[in-house]
N, C-alpha and C positions, 0 to 999 in steps of 0.2 A: 504494499499499500504506499503510495507516495504521500497522500495527505488525506486527512479526515477533518471535517468541520461539523461541529454540533450546531444544527440550525434551529433547534428549539427543544424545549422540554415542558410538558404539561401534565399536571396531575389528572388522573382518571377516576371515575366514579368507583372503580373496584379497588382503589388504594394503590395502584401501580402508577408509574410515570411513563408517559410516551415520550421517548427521546428520539428526535428526528436528526438525520445525518445526511451528509453528502460526502462521498469518498471517491478518490481517483486512484488509479493503478497504472502501471506501465501498459503499453500497447493500446492506449486510448480507451481503456475500460473505465466507466464511470457508474457508480451506484448511488442511488438515493433511496431513502426509506426510513424506517423507524424500528426501534426495539422497545419492548416494555421492560421496565426495571422495577423491581419490588421496592417498597418504601424502605425496608430494612437495608437494602443495598444502597439506596440513595443516602440514607442516614450515615452509612459507614464509609462514604467516600466524599472527596472534595470535587468541585466542579472540574478541576484540572484532570481528574481521574476518568471522567466520562469518555473521552476519545479512546483510551486504552480499553475500557470496559466494552464499548460498542465494537471496536475492532476485533476483540476476542470473541464477542458474540457472533459477529459476521463469519469469522473464520471457522468457528465451531459448527455453525449451521451449514456452511458451504462444504465443509469437509465430510459431511454425511453422504455426499454423492449427489448425482443428478437425479431429478425426478423422472419417472418413467411416463411415457405418453399414455394417458388413460383412454382418450377417444379422439379420433380425428375423422371428420366427415369431408367428403370431396368438395362440398360447397361452403364449408366453414371458413371464416376469415381468421379464426383463432384456434388455439389448441388448448384443451383442458389437460392439466398435468396433475399427477397425484404423487406425493412423496413416497419413497420406498419404505 
């Protein structure tokens, strides 16, 4: 990962925090999204720790492998995927 920027963090009704990010990698790869962080984890880290937390969460999820294609129709404009 070349860079990660935390673009927002908002408390959710279920007690978690929605932390939004924008990340760039080599080879022109760019990711944007969010992760949900428990209140306990938010309490136990400083704001400067969030980029590492989010980076580790992304790597952890992506290392689980690629999703398999669940269904594709010949006239579909999109593909539905289901994680393994």
